[in-house]
N, C-alpha and C positions, 0 to 999 in steps of 0.2 A: 215159105222161106222164113228162117229164124232170124230174129233181130240180132245184131252184133252183141256179143257178151263183153262186159267190162273186164279188164284184167283183174286178177284177184287182189292186187295191192291198191286198188283205187279206193279213195276214201268214200264213206257212205254219204249220201245226200243229207245236208242239214235239215232239221225239221222246219216247217214253215213258221214264220214269225207272226204271231197273232197279236194285234194291237187291241187294247181295250177300247170300248166305245166311250169317248170322253165328251162327245157333243150331246146336249140334251135332246131327248126325243121330241119329235114334232107331233102335235095333235092330229096332223094330217096323215101321219104314218099309220097304216092299218094295224100294226102291232103295238101301237102306243098304249102304255099302261101308266095312267097318272099316278098310281101309288108307287111305282118303281122309283121315281125321282123325289118323292116326298120324304121329309125327314122321318126317321124311325121313332116310334114311341118308346119311351123308357120302359124297362120291365116293371111290372107291378111291385110295389113294396110289400114285403112279407108282413104278416101280422106281428104286432109288437111282442117281442120275446121277453120283455121284462114287465114287472108289475109297476103300476103307478105309485109314485111316492105318497106317503100319507099327507093329508092336508097340513098346511103350515100350522104350527103350534100357536094357540091363542095366548094372549097376555094373561098370566095367572095371578099377577099382583093386584092390588086394589085398583079399581077403576078410577080414572081421573074424574069422571062425572060424580062419583060418590065422595070425593075429597072436598072438604069445605075448608077454605082458608079462613082461619079465625084470627082475630086481632090478638096480638101478643102485648104483653105489658111493655110498652115502649115509652119513650119520653112523652110527657103530657104537656 
């Protein structure tokens, strides 16, 4: 015996609603994956695409250690 046929103008059945799993998995669950709930590692940083800047310029004037303060002809 054939099952009854739906009339041609009947709306199609809606697809099933699938809810995401929002509860954390239990370690007692046989399909438990501890890495699934762990935070993701950030992607590795690429190699530095620029050159390092030159070292800071050194003082080219006379060194303060070499300067001697001499007495000037002042009031005596």
